[in-house]
N, C-alpha and C positions, 0 to 999 in steps of 0.2 A: 504493500500500500504506500509506504513512504516514498519509494522511488517511482511510483506510477505517475506518468504525465497527466496533467489536467488540462482539458480543452475548454476554453471559454467560448461563450456564444459569439463573440466577435471574430473567432477563428484563431486567435492566438493560443499558444500552448505554454504551460508552465512545467518545467522538467521534473519537479517533485512537489512535495506538499508543505514546503517551508517558505514563509514570507518573513523578511526582516521588518519588524515594527518601525513605524516612523518615529524616531527618537530625538527629542530635544537634546542638542549637544553644545550649543553656544560657541561653536568654533570656526564659523566662517567670518567674513569681513563685515564691518558695520554697514557698508553700503549694499549688503546682500549678495555680493559676488562670492563665488566659491573659493574656499581656502584649500591649501594643500592638505591640511589636517583632515578636513571634511572629505576631500577626494580619497585620501588613503583609508579612512574609516569605512566608507561605503564600498569601495572597490575591493577591499579585503574581505568583506562579507560575500560579495559575488564570487570571489575566489574560493571562499569557504563553502560554496555550493548552496547558498540560499537560492531557491527557484525564482523568487521575486524579491528584488531589493528596492525598498521604498525609502525615499529621502525623508529627512525631518520635515515637519510642517514648514512649508515655504510660502511666505506671504505674497498675496496677489496685489497688494497696495502698500505704499510706504507707510500709510496711516494704520495699517493692519498688523504692524510688527508686534510680535508677542514677547520676544526675549532678545537679549544682546547676542550678537554674533549669529543672527538667524539668516539662513540661506533664503534669498529672494528670487522671485520669478515675475516681478512687476515691471521690469524694464528690459529693453534690448541689450543693455550693458551686461545683463546676466547670461546672455545666450552662449557666449564662448565657453564659459565654465561648465554650463550644463551640457553642451555638446560633447565636451571632453569626458565628463562624468558618465553620461548615458552610453557613450560609445564603449568605454572601458567595462562597464557593468555587463553590457551585452556580449562583449568579447569572451566573457567567462560562461556564456550560455544562460545567463539569468535575464529575467524580464526587468526592465528599468522603468520604474514608475515614480512619479513625483506627487507628493501630497500638496494640494492647494488649500491655503489657509488664510484666514483673517481673524485676528484675535478679538476684534470688537471692543467691548468694555474692559477686556483683560489686557489691552495694550497699556504698558506703563507710560504715563504722561511724559516722563522725562526722556523716554526713548523716541517718542513721535513728536514732541515739542508742542503738544496741545492736549486738550481734553480728549479721552478716548471716545469712540463711537459706539452706539448701542441702538437697538430698534426703537427704544424710547428713553427719555431721560432716566438716569439711574444715579440717585444721590449717593448711595453706598460706594459706588466705584467712581464717582465724579465724572460720569459719562453723559454726553448729550445725545439726544435722539436724532436719528437720521431723517432728513427731509425725504419726500417721495422721490425727488430727483436724485438724491444721494443713494437711495435704495436701488434705483435703476443703474446708477454708476457702479455700485457694488457688484451687481449681477454682471455687468459688462467687464469688470475687472477679473472676475473668476473665468469668464469665457475667454477673454484675451490671453490670460495666463495659460489656459489649456492649449490654445492655438500656438502660443510661444513654445510650450513644452513639446508639442508635436514637431515643430520646426527644429527643436534641439535634438530630436531623435529618440525621445522617450517613447516607450511602447504604450504608455497610457498615463492616466491621472487618477488620483483619488480625491474626491471632494470631502473636506474635513467638516463634518457636521456634529462632532462630538466634543466632550470635555469642556463645555461652557464657553466655547468660542462663538463667533458671531452667528453662525447658522443655528447653533444650539440656542442662542439667545432669542432668535426669531421663533424657534419651535416652542420655547418655554412660555407657558401661560403666566408663570411667576414673574418673568422678566419683560416679556413683550406686552406692552400696554397700548399698542397702536390701535387706532380706530378706523384705519383705512383697509384696503384689500390685503394688507400684510399683517393684520392683527385680528384678534378676536377668536374666531373658530379655528379648529385644527387645520382645516383646509386653507384658511388664510395664513396661519402661522407657518405652514409648510410650503406655501406658494413660492417663496424665493428659492428654496432648495430645488423644487421641481422645475422651475423655470431655468435655473442654472444647468441642471442635468439635461433637460431637453435641448437647450441651446448648444451645450458642449457636444452632445451626440450629433446634432445637425451640422456643426461647423467642422468637427474633427473626423466624422465619417464612421461607417459601420464597423470598420476593422480596427478602431482605436479602443484600447482597453479602458473601461470606465467603471470605477468603483465609488462607493459612498461609505464613509465611516460615521457610525452613530453610537451613542452610549445611552443606555436606558435608565440610568439613575443619576442623582445629583443635579444641581442647577435647574431644579423645577421640572425635570423630565418625569413623565408618567409612563410606566411600562406598557400599558395598554395603548397609549397614543403612539409610542415609538414602534410597537408591533404593527399598528395600523399603517404608519408611514412606510415601514419596511415592506409590507405586503403590497402597498400601492406602487412602490418603486419596482418591485419584482413584476407586478402585473403590467407596468408601463412598457416592459421589454426594452428599456433604454439603457439599463446597466448590466454589467457582466458579473460583478460581485458585490456583496455586502460585507463590511468589516465591522463587527460588533465588538466594541471595547467594554469588557465586563469588570475590569480591575481584578477580578478573581473568577476564573471560569468554573470553579467548583463551589462557589458560595450560593447561599439562598438570597432571595430578594430582601431588600431592607424593609419595604412596606409590607405590613401585615396582610393586607388584602391580596397580595400576590404570592404569599408563602404557601407551602404545600407541595411545591415543586421547585427544582433548582432554577436559578436565573437563566442558565444556559438552555434548559429544556423549553423555556418560554419561546426561545428563538429557533431551536431546531425543529419545533413543531409547525413552523410556517410552511406554506407550500412554495418551494423555491423554483419550481419549473426549470428554466434553463439558467438561472442565476446561481452562482457559487457562493458558499458561506465560509467566512473565516472569522475566528474569534481571538481575542487577546485577553491576557490577564493571568499571570503567574503560571504560565506553561514553561516549566523549568527543567524537566527531566525527560528522558526517553519514555518513561512510563506515563508521564503527563500527556505527551504527544499522542501516545497510543489511545489513552482514555478519551481524549477529545475527538480524535478521528473516528473512533468506533461509535461515538455518540451521534453521528450524523453531520459532522462538520467536514467540509471538503479540504481545507488546508489550514494550518496553524500559523498564527502570527506571534513571533518570538521577539522579546525585548531583552530582558536582563540576561538570559542565557546566551543571547547573541552578542552581548557586550563582553561577557566572560570568555566566550569561545567564538572566534570569528568563523570557525568551521563546525559549529554546533550541528548543522544538518548532516555533514559527513560523519561526525562522531555517532550520531543517533542511528543513521543508516547502517553503520558498521556494528553498533552495539545498542540493541533496543533498550537496554537497562542503563544506558549512560546517565551519569549524574555530574553536573558541573562542579568545578572547583569550589571549595567552601569559601565563604566570605567571613571577614574582610580579606581583600586581596591587596597586595602591595602596588604602589603607583607604578613601579617598574614593570610589573606584570601587565598592567593595563596598557602601558606604552607598547609592550610587545604585541598586544592584541589590537593595536592600531588606533588607540585613543590619543588625541592630542592633549596638551596641558590644560586647555580650557575645558575640555570635556571631562577630564579627570577631576578638575576642580568642581565642576558642576555635579559630578557623581558623589561628591562629598556630602551633598544634601540627603542622600539616601542613607539612613542610619545603618551603621555596621557594614557598609559596602566597601569603602576604601580604607586601607590601613596605611602604614608608613612604608 
């Protein structure tokens, strides 16, 4: 199963069942251009046999920057670096996919030089609501970034609708207080996401790999609403895969109303038709990979284990019981695994991950 190729509806094929998670790493240049450290980190994972290598969240607008050293895709000045990166990832037989992102109210004001943007005014985050014209521009920014990504040679894009970033903010009834066509009902709150997906498919073509990432909890997300959006995306026949970020694939839902079954089973029970499903959240060992795949998931999305072992897929394919090195790990070890200084410093935020 692990080495079985996976065919997507768009016609593209993934050589095995391992995707590198889109991981924040803060190690590119402040203008969004690709750094050597980011290039090395990602291409090393392709060399390590990840069937699909996804970039970190890459912002589609300068005002959507979410963290320092974020890789950008909002300007033609980014094209040269992305061409080099996509080409090298594909050289190793991996699919090269870029995640398209806008942080919305989660953009630090000091990074973007003004108040962050949000579907509606948000006092807690010091964010101002987008005008209708700005919502249309936001859609255009995502679509233009996808066109730019295709020009760079990427096999596809993933639309980031998870983790409390701008598309989550639109989906959230807690955050989105708009009274126009982009607020109120779930249909209206999901409108921007569907318009982006539809337009990206239209301009990038039927053979371009297109995925959407969603997360069903936190930031005002309601599991039933997220499941509805997932099924509608599947039924639209516009996407190739859904990437559901669960934080922990083995946990139960936080909300009492949805308990009685695992969070993962809420999503494996959907009718996927020709759409493939991947999930992320504490898939750290060979046994974890097996459990997730036999549960009805098409391919796994791996983060932490892919940081610890650039060749995690190769190791699990060779040994189904493989377990990663114990943490904390030394900084020199992480350097050997392709992390730059800024990424290692960022990983210091993860309790018990980085030693001396």
